[in-house]
N, CA, C and O atoms as a Tinker XYZ file with bonds, in Angstrom:
   320  protein
     1  N    120.389000   66.072000   94.552000    73     2
     2  CA   120.849000   66.442000   93.236000    64     1     3
     3  C    121.978000   65.514000   92.809000    63     2     4     5
     4  O    122.940000   65.305000   93.549000    81     3
     5  N    121.850000   64.958000   91.605000    73     3     6
     6  CA   122.861000   64.029000   91.102000    64     5     7
     7  C    124.068000   64.780000   90.576000    63     6     8     9
     8  O    123.932000   65.877000   90.033000    81     7
     9  N    125.260000   64.193000   90.735000    73     7    10
    10  CA   126.433000   64.823000   90.133000    64     9    11
    11  C    126.352000   64.723000   88.617000    63    10    12    13
    12  O    125.850000   63.731000   88.088000    81    11
    13  N    126.836000   65.726000   87.922000    73    11    14
    14  CA   126.802000   65.722000   86.465000    64    13    15
    15  C    127.946000   64.873000   85.930000    63    14    16    17
    16  O    129.061000   64.915000   86.449000    81    15
    17  N    127.659000   64.109000   84.896000    73    15    18
    18  CA   128.682000   63.284000   84.271000    64    17    19
    19  C    128.762000   63.630000   82.789000    63    18    20    21
    20  O    127.816000   64.170000   82.215000    81    19
    21  N    129.878000   63.317000   82.189000    73    19    22
    22  CA   130.049000   63.560000   80.763000    64    21    23
    23  C    129.192000   62.577000   79.981000    63    22    24    25
    24  O    128.952000   61.452000   80.420000    81    23
    25  N    128.738000   63.018000   78.826000    73    23    26
    26  CA   127.915000   62.168000   77.964000    64    25    27
    27  C    128.236000   62.479000   76.512000    63    26    28    29
    28  O    128.790000   63.531000   76.191000    81    27
    29  N    127.882000   61.556000   75.651000    73    27    30
    30  CA   128.140000   61.721000   74.224000    64    29    31
    31  C    127.223000   62.797000   73.646000    63    30    32    33
    32  O    126.048000   62.863000   74.007000    81    31
    33  N    127.735000   63.623000   72.772000    73    31    34
    34  CA   126.952000   64.627000   72.072000    64    33    35
    35  C    125.954000   63.905000   71.161000    63    34    36    37
    36  O    126.356000   63.056000   70.365000    81    35
    37  N    124.675000   64.225000   71.265000    73    35    38
    38  CA   123.665000   63.537000   70.457000    64    37    39
    39  C    123.616000   64.108000   69.042000    63    38    40    41
    40  O    124.111000   65.207000   68.793000    81    39
    41  N    123.023000   63.366000   68.126000    73    39    42
    42  CA   122.898000   63.825000   66.745000    64    41    43
    43  C    122.028000   65.081000   66.666000    63    42    44    45
    44  O    122.299000   65.974000   65.863000    81    43
    45  N    120.993000   65.153000   67.490000    73    43    46
    46  CA   120.121000   66.329000   67.506000    64    45    47
    47  C    120.910000   67.552000   67.969000    63    46    48    49
    48  O    120.816000   68.622000   67.367000    81    47
    49  N    121.686000   67.388000   69.040000    73    47    50
    50  CA   122.506000   68.498000   69.532000    64    49    51
    51  C    123.527000   68.932000   68.490000    63    50    52    53
    52  O    123.757000   70.126000   68.297000    81    51
    53  N    124.142000   67.953000   67.814000    73    51    54
    54  CA   125.142000   68.276000   66.788000    64    53    55
    55  C    124.505000   69.099000   65.668000    63    54    56    57
    56  O    125.109000   70.048000   65.171000    81    55
    57  N    123.286000   68.734000   65.275000    73    55    58
    58  CA   122.594000   69.454000   64.212000    64    57    59
    59  C    122.195000   70.863000   64.655000    63    58    60    61
    60  O    122.046000   71.756000   63.821000    81    59
    61  N    122.024000   71.065000   65.959000    73    59    62
    62  CA   121.592000   72.364000   66.470000    64    61    63
    63  C    122.749000   73.293000   66.854000    63    62    64    65
    64  O    122.510000   74.435000   67.247000    81    63
    65  N    123.995000   72.825000   66.747000    73    63    66
    66  CA   125.124000   73.691000   67.076000    64    65    67
    67  C    125.145000   74.878000   66.126000    63    66    68    69
    68  O    125.133000   74.711000   64.906000    81    67
    69  N    125.176000   76.066000   66.691000    73    67    70
    70  CA   125.091000   77.272000   65.885000    64    69    71
    71  C    126.426000   78.006000   65.831000    63    70    72    73
    72  O    126.884000   78.400000   64.758000    81    71
    73  N    127.044000   78.187000   66.988000    73    71    74
    74  CA   128.216000   79.057000   67.042000    64    73    75
    75  C    129.198000   78.578000   68.105000    63    74    76    77
    76  O    128.808000   78.252000   69.227000    81    75
    77  N    130.460000   78.541000   67.741000    73    75    78
    78  CA   131.508000   78.231000   68.718000    64    77    79
    79  C    131.927000   79.543000   69.369000    63    78    80    81
    80  O    132.468000   80.428000   68.705000    81    79
    81  N    131.676000   79.665000   70.671000    73    79    82
    82  CA   131.969000   80.895000   71.399000    64    81    83
    83  C    133.454000   81.022000   71.736000    63    82    84    85
    84  O    134.076000   82.054000   71.487000    81    83
    85  N    134.008000   79.948000   72.308000    73    83    86
    86  CA   135.406000   79.967000   72.762000    64    85    87
    87  C    135.983000   78.564000   72.741000    63    86    88    89
    88  O    135.255000   77.572000   72.771000    81    87
    89  N    137.305000   78.503000   72.688000    73    87    90
    90  CA   138.023000   77.237000   72.787000    64    89    91
    91  C    139.089000   77.414000   73.858000    63    90    92    93
    92  O    139.805000   78.415000   73.875000    81    91
    93  N    139.189000   76.435000   74.752000    73    91    94
    94  CA   140.165000   76.493000   75.851000    64    93    95
    95  C    140.860000   75.151000   76.002000    63    94    96    97
    96  O    140.323000   74.111000   75.621000    81    95
    97  N    142.064000   75.188000   76.564000    73    95    98
    98  CA   142.774000   73.970000   76.921000    64    97    99
    99  C    142.697000   73.839000   78.436000    63    98   100   101
   100  O    143.052000   74.764000   79.167000    81    99
   101  N    142.230000   72.678000   78.905000    73    99   102
   102  CA   142.097000   72.424000   80.333000    64   101   103
   103  C    143.448000   72.090000   80.944000    63   102   104   105
   104  O    144.422000   71.869000   80.223000    81   103
   105  N    143.510000   72.053000   82.270000    73   103   106
   106  CA   144.753000   71.735000   82.979000    64   105   107
   107  C    145.250000   70.334000   82.616000    63   106   108   109
   108  O    146.455000   70.083000   82.629000    81   107
   109  N    144.335000   69.426000   82.293000    73   107   110
   110  CA   144.711000   68.055000   81.938000    64   109   111
   111  C    145.235000   67.949000   80.507000    63   110   112   113
   112  O    145.725000   66.895000   80.104000    81   111
   113  N    145.133000   69.049000   79.728000    73   111   114
   114  CA   145.625000   69.057000   78.359000    64   113   115
   115  C    144.540000   68.910000   77.304000    63   114   116   117
   116  O    144.804000   69.101000   76.117000    81   115
   117  N    143.324000   68.575000   77.718000    73   115   118
   118  CA   142.222000   68.422000   76.761000    64   117   119
   119  C    141.738000   69.784000   76.279000    63   118   120   121
   120  O    141.725000   70.758000   77.032000    81   119
   121  N    141.341000   69.834000   75.011000    73   119   122
   122  CA   140.807000   71.066000   74.445000    64   121   123
   123  C    139.289000   70.969000   74.414000    63   122   124   125
   124  O    138.734000   69.997000   73.902000    81   123
   125  N    138.616000   71.984000   74.965000    73   123   126
   126  CA   137.160000   72.026000   74.983000    64   125   127
   127  C    136.683000   73.281000   74.283000    63   126   128   129
   128  O    137.390000   74.287000   74.233000    81   127
   129  N    135.469000   73.211000   73.738000    73   127   130
   130  CA   134.870000   74.358000   73.062000    64   129   131
   131  C    133.495000   74.619000   73.650000    63   130   132   133
   132  O    132.759000   73.694000   73.995000    81   131
   133  N    133.165000   75.895000   73.757000    73   131   134
   134  CA   131.850000   76.299000   74.233000    64   133   135
   135  C    131.006000   76.654000   73.020000    63   134   136   137
   136  O    131.326000   77.586000   72.282000    81   135
   137  N    129.928000   75.908000   72.819000    73   135   138
   138  CA   129.029000   76.132000   71.694000    64   137   139
   139  C    127.691000   76.632000   72.188000    63   138   140   141
   140  O    127.261000   76.298000   73.292000    81   139
   141  N    127.033000   77.437000   71.367000    73   139   142
   142  CA   125.632000   77.755000   71.604000    64   141   143
   143  C    124.818000   76.985000   70.574000    63   142   144   145
   144  O    125.278000   76.738000   69.459000    81   143
   145  N    123.602000   76.609000   70.963000    73   143   146
   146  CA   122.730000   75.839000   70.076000    64   145   147
   147  C    121.558000   76.700000   69.626000    63   146   148   149
   148  O    121.346000   77.801000   70.135000    81   147
   149  N    120.807000   76.183000   68.669000    73   147   150
   150  CA   119.617000   76.872000   68.186000    64   149   151
   151  C    118.590000   77.033000   69.299000    63   150   152   153
   152  O    117.778000   77.957000   69.262000    81   151
   153  N    118.618000   76.142000   70.290000    73   151   154
   154  CA   117.693000   76.209000   71.425000    64   153   155
   155  C    118.244000   77.117000   72.537000    63   154   156   157
   156  O    117.706000   77.136000   73.644000    81   155
   157  N    119.320000   77.870000   72.243000    73   155   158
   158  CA   119.955000   78.819000   73.178000    64   157   159
   159  C    120.553000   78.148000   74.412000    63   158   160   161
   160  O    120.560000   78.723000   75.500000    81   159
   161  N    121.046000   76.944000   74.235000    73   159   162
   162  CA   121.774000   76.253000   75.306000    64   161   163
   163  C    123.250000   76.456000   75.079000    63   162   164   165
   164  O    123.693000   76.662000   73.949000    81   163
   165  N    124.016000   76.397000   76.156000    73   163   166
   166  CA   125.468000   76.472000   76.071000    64   165   167
   167  C    126.021000   75.085000   76.372000    63   166   168   169
   168  O    125.782000   74.545000   77.452000    81   167
   169  N    126.756000   74.505000   75.429000    73   167   170
   170  CA   127.328000   73.173000   75.602000    64   169   171
   171  C    128.840000   73.253000   75.593000    63   170   172   173
   172  O    129.429000   73.835000   74.682000    81   171
   173  N    129.472000   72.671000   76.601000    73   171   174
   174  CA   130.927000   72.562000   76.637000    64   173   175
   175  C    131.276000   71.168000   76.125000    63   174   176   177
   176  O    130.943000   70.164000   76.755000    81   175
   177  N    131.947000   71.118000   74.982000    73   175   178
   178  CA   132.213000   69.859000   74.288000    64   177   179
   179  C    133.716000   69.628000   74.205000    63   178   180   181
   180  O    134.475000   70.543000   73.885000    81   179
   181  N    134.146000   68.397000   74.497000    73   179   182
   182  CA   135.563000   68.036000   74.353000    64   181   183
   183  C    135.850000   67.896000   72.864000    63   182   184   185
   184  O    135.242000   67.074000   72.179000    81   183
   185  N    136.778000   68.703000   72.375000    73   183   186
   186  CA   137.140000   68.679000   70.962000    64   185   187
   187  C    138.359000   67.794000   70.703000    63   186   188   189
   188  O    138.372000   66.995000   69.766000    81   187
   189  N    139.383000   67.947000   71.546000    73   187   190
   190  CA   140.640000   67.227000   71.344000    64   189   191
   191  C    141.141000   66.705000   72.689000    63   190   192   193
   192  O    141.809000   67.432000   73.423000    81   191
   193  N    140.822000   65.443000   73.020000    73   191   194
   194  CA   141.265000   64.903000   74.299000    64   193   195
   195  C    142.767000   64.617000   74.301000    63   194   196   197
   196  O    143.336000   64.193000   73.295000    81   195
   197  N    143.382000   64.854000   75.437000    73   195   198
   198  CA   144.806000   64.551000   75.614000    64   197   199
   199  C    144.942000   63.059000   75.895000    63   198   200   201
   200  O    144.174000   62.509000   76.685000    81   199
   201  N    145.899000   62.403000   75.267000    73   199   202
   202  CA   146.086000   60.958000   75.446000    64   201   203
   203  C    146.351000   60.576000   76.895000    63   202   204   205
   204  O    145.925000   59.509000   77.338000    81   203
   205  N    147.041000   61.419000   77.631000    73   203   206
   206  CA   147.393000   61.094000   79.011000    64   205   207
   207  C    146.373000   61.619000   80.035000    63   206   208   209
   208  O    146.648000   61.587000   81.235000    81   207
   209  N    145.214000   62.095000   79.593000    73   207   210
   210  CA   144.209000   62.664000   80.494000    64   209   211
   211  C    143.634000   61.582000   81.416000    63   210   212   213
   212  O    143.250000   60.515000   80.937000    81   211
   213  N    143.568000   61.837000   82.732000    73   211   214
   214  CA   143.046000   60.851000   83.680000    64   213   215
   215  C    141.516000   60.837000   83.772000    63   214   216   217
   216  O    140.958000   59.941000   84.406000    81   215
   217  N    140.822000   61.803000   83.158000    73   215   218
   218  CA   139.367000   61.900000   83.269000    64   217   219
   219  C    138.689000   61.038000   82.208000    63   218   220   221
   220  O    138.877000   61.258000   81.011000    81   219
   221  N    137.909000   60.066000   82.643000    73   219   222
   222  CA   137.240000   59.154000   81.703000    64   221   223
   223  C    136.233000   59.871000   80.822000    63   222   224   225
   224  O    135.969000   59.431000   79.703000    81   223
   225  N    135.665000   60.971000   81.309000    73   223   226
   226  CA   134.664000   61.707000   80.550000    64   225   227
   227  C    135.231000   62.631000   79.489000    63   226   228   229
   228  O    134.472000   63.242000   78.737000    81   227
   229  N    136.545000   62.748000   79.414000    73   227   230
   230  CA   137.162000   63.618000   78.422000    64   229   231
   231  C    137.486000   62.815000   77.169000    63   230   232   233
   232  O    138.637000   62.457000   76.921000    81   231
   233  N    136.455000   62.543000   76.391000    73   231   234
   234  CA   136.591000   61.852000   75.118000    64   233   235
   235  C    136.045000   62.761000   74.029000    63   234   236   237
   236  O    135.204000   63.618000   74.302000    81   235
   237  N    136.506000   62.587000   72.815000    73   235   238
   238  CA   136.073000   63.433000   71.711000    64   237   239
   239  C    134.557000   63.408000   71.578000    63   238   240   241
   240  O    133.934000   62.349000   71.666000    81   239
   241  N    133.973000   64.570000   71.366000    73   239   242
   242  CA   132.529000   64.768000   71.201000    64   241   243
   243  C    131.721000   64.458000   72.444000    63   242   244   245
   244  O    130.527000   64.171000   72.347000    81   243
   245  N    132.345000   64.509000   73.609000    73   243   246
   246  CA   131.609000   64.352000   74.863000    64   245   247
   247  C    131.228000   65.733000   75.389000    63   246   248   249
   248  O    132.023000   66.672000   75.344000    81   247
   249  N    130.001000   65.839000   75.885000    73   247   250
   250  CA   129.523000   67.065000   76.519000    64   249   251
   251  C    129.919000   66.985000   77.984000    63   250   252   253
   252  O    129.457000   66.098000   78.702000    81   251
   253  N    130.765000   67.895000   78.433000    73   251   254
   254  CA   131.158000   67.931000   79.833000    64   253   255
   255  C    130.024000   68.529000   80.653000    63   254   256   257
   256  O    129.723000   68.057000   81.750000    81   255
   257  N    129.399000   69.566000   80.118000    73   255   258
   258  CA   128.266000   70.187000   80.803000    64   257   259
   259  C    127.508000   71.042000   79.807000    63   258   260   261
   260  O    128.037000   71.436000   78.768000    81   259
   261  N    126.251000   71.321000   80.148000    73   259   262
   262  CA   125.488000   72.218000   79.290000    64   261   263
   263  C    125.141000   73.486000   80.059000    63   262   264   265
   264  O    123.996000   73.938000   80.098000    81   263
   265  N    126.195000   74.041000   80.671000    73   263   266
   266  CA   126.076000   75.293000   81.396000    64   265   267
   267  C    127.380000   76.055000   81.233000    63   266   268   269
   268  O    128.461000   75.471000   81.320000    81   267
   269  N    127.285000   77.323000   81.004000    73   267   270
   270  CA   128.461000   78.151000   80.768000    64   269   271
   271  C    129.371000   78.231000   81.992000    63   270   272   273
   272  O    130.571000   78.464000   81.845000    81   271
   273  N    128.830000   78.045000   83.188000    73   271   274
   274  CA   129.620000   78.178000   84.414000    64   273   275
   275  C    130.769000   77.179000   84.458000    63   274   276   277
   276  O    131.854000   77.515000   84.933000    81   275
   277  N    130.554000   75.956000   83.971000    73   275   278
   278  CA   131.619000   74.955000   83.977000    64   277   279
   279  C    132.746000   75.395000   83.055000    63   278   280   281
   280  O    133.918000   75.229000   83.392000    81   279
   281  N    132.409000   75.951000   81.901000    73   279   282
   282  CA   133.442000   76.412000   80.984000    64   281   283
   283  C    134.254000   77.526000   81.616000    63   282   284   285
   284  O    135.475000   77.565000   81.465000    81   283
   285  N    133.593000   78.429000   82.318000    73   283   286
   286  CA   134.299000   79.527000   82.979000    64   285   287
   287  C    135.242000   78.987000   84.050000    63   286   288   289
   288  O    136.370000   79.466000   84.170000    81   287
   289  N    134.800000   77.995000   84.832000    73   287   290
   290  CA   135.629000   77.423000   85.886000    64   289   291
   291  C    136.821000   76.675000   85.283000    63   290   292   293
   292  O    137.939000   76.795000   85.785000    81   291
   293  N    136.598000   75.906000   84.216000    73   291   294
   294  CA   137.682000   75.127000   83.626000    64   293   295
   295  C    138.657000   76.026000   82.902000    63   294   296   297
   296  O    139.838000   75.691000   82.810000    81   295
   297  N    138.206000   77.156000   82.383000    73   295   298
   298  CA   139.135000   78.056000   81.697000    64   297   299
   299  C    140.071000   78.731000   82.691000    63   298   300   301
   300  O    141.117000   79.257000   82.310000    81   299
   301  N    139.693000   78.716000   83.964000    73   299   302
   302  CA   140.554000   79.283000   85.008000    64   301   303
   303  C    141.611000   78.294000   85.470000    63   302   304   305
   304  O    142.401000   78.602000   86.362000    81   303
   305  N    141.631000   77.078000   84.858000    73   303   306
   306  CA   142.671000   76.105000   85.158000    64   305   307
   307  C    142.226000   74.944000   86.010000    63   306   308   309
   308  O    143.050000   74.104000   86.371000    81   307
   309  N    140.951000   74.863000   86.348000    73   307   310
   310  CA   140.461000   73.741000   87.138000    64   309   311
   311  C    140.056000   72.611000   86.198000    63   310   312   313
   312  O    139.639000   72.865000   85.068000    81   311
   313  N    140.176000   71.376000   86.651000    73   311   314
   314  CA   139.768000   70.233000   85.851000    64   313   315
   315  C    138.266000   70.038000   85.999000    63   314   316   317
   316  O    137.701000   70.254000   87.071000    81   315
   317  N    137.625000   69.625000   84.902000    73   315   318
   318  CA   136.173000   69.384000   84.938000    64   317   319
   319  C    135.878000   68.025000   85.494000    63   318   320
   320  O    134.713000   67.642000   85.602000    81   319
């Protein structure tokens, strides 16, 4: 199994965003939002990256993961 990496939010995914469930600030200072899509997927998207964040994948409009479990773990204070 390959490790998951951050990727840019696609135009199709952006068009399918339906509802913002929650917004959290990670330990690194970046703000992420959990969205649901029309296809019933859960996407954790970086909304506001912190300038001093050491994670290369924490850039604006990057999908950190498309599973709710990562959002739950990061909201507890762990870095994604």
